[in-house]
C-alpha positions, -999 to +999 in steps of 0.1 A: +000+000+000+013+034-009+004+069+001+017+101-016+018+136-002+031+168-017+043+200+000+062+231-010+094+235+008+129+250+008+163+235+016+200+240+008+231+218+004+259+239+019+286+214+008+274+210-028+302+202-053+314+232-074+296+220-106+262+223-088+272+251-064+238+267-069+223+240-046+243+255-017+218+284-017+183+280-002+160+269-030+124+258-035+109+225-045+076+207-045+086+178-023+067+145-029+067+120+000+058+085-010+054+060+018+050+022+013+036+000+040+034-038+037-001-052+040-010-089+045-043-091+028-069-073+006-085-055+035-057-030+044-044-028+079-041+009+074-060+030+048-039+050+025-059+082+031-051+078+068-014+072+060-013+103+039-029+123+067-003+110+091+026+119+068+013+155+065+007+157+102+042+145+110+056+171+086+035+199+102+046+190+137+083+184+128+092+213+105+087+251+106+065+267+080+060+302+067+030+309+046+024+272+043+059+265+029+082+242+048+117+250+058+137+218+056+169+236+064+200+217+051+183+183+049+186+161+019+158+138+005+176+109+023+176+128+056+139+137+052+130+100+044+149+088+075+133+115+096+098+106+084+103+069+091+113+077+127+084+101+131+058+077+118+071+049+140+071+070+172+039+091+166+015+065+152+033+031+152+034+029+114+063+008+101+070+019+066+086-007+042+102+022+023+099+060+019+107+081-011+113+118-012+112+135-046+121+171-056+097+184-083+089+147-092+122+147-110+150+136-087+147+119-053+158+092-029+144+059-016+152+044+017+141+009+025+135-004+061+133-038+077 
């Protein structure tokens, strides 16, 4: 089962290599969070609408916002995926199988969990 949530946010990569040095500056993306949870049957243990809501609530509690736009500071997609996994486990006991975080639905990262 997969839930997807999108938010507008900003981040930076202060140690970006010279050839992509523009990433060191704070910049905007539409971040897409995709969260996969293993289910054991055809009647889901968790509804994907609920999972999406939990993802959005975790982000709202965990990250500052200005005018509805998130400030992810210097965190990469990988950092955000790991953070979301920890948040879902501790807040609502949801154990994701994997989490993806995409920038503008173009580039992203996937972390898998056991």
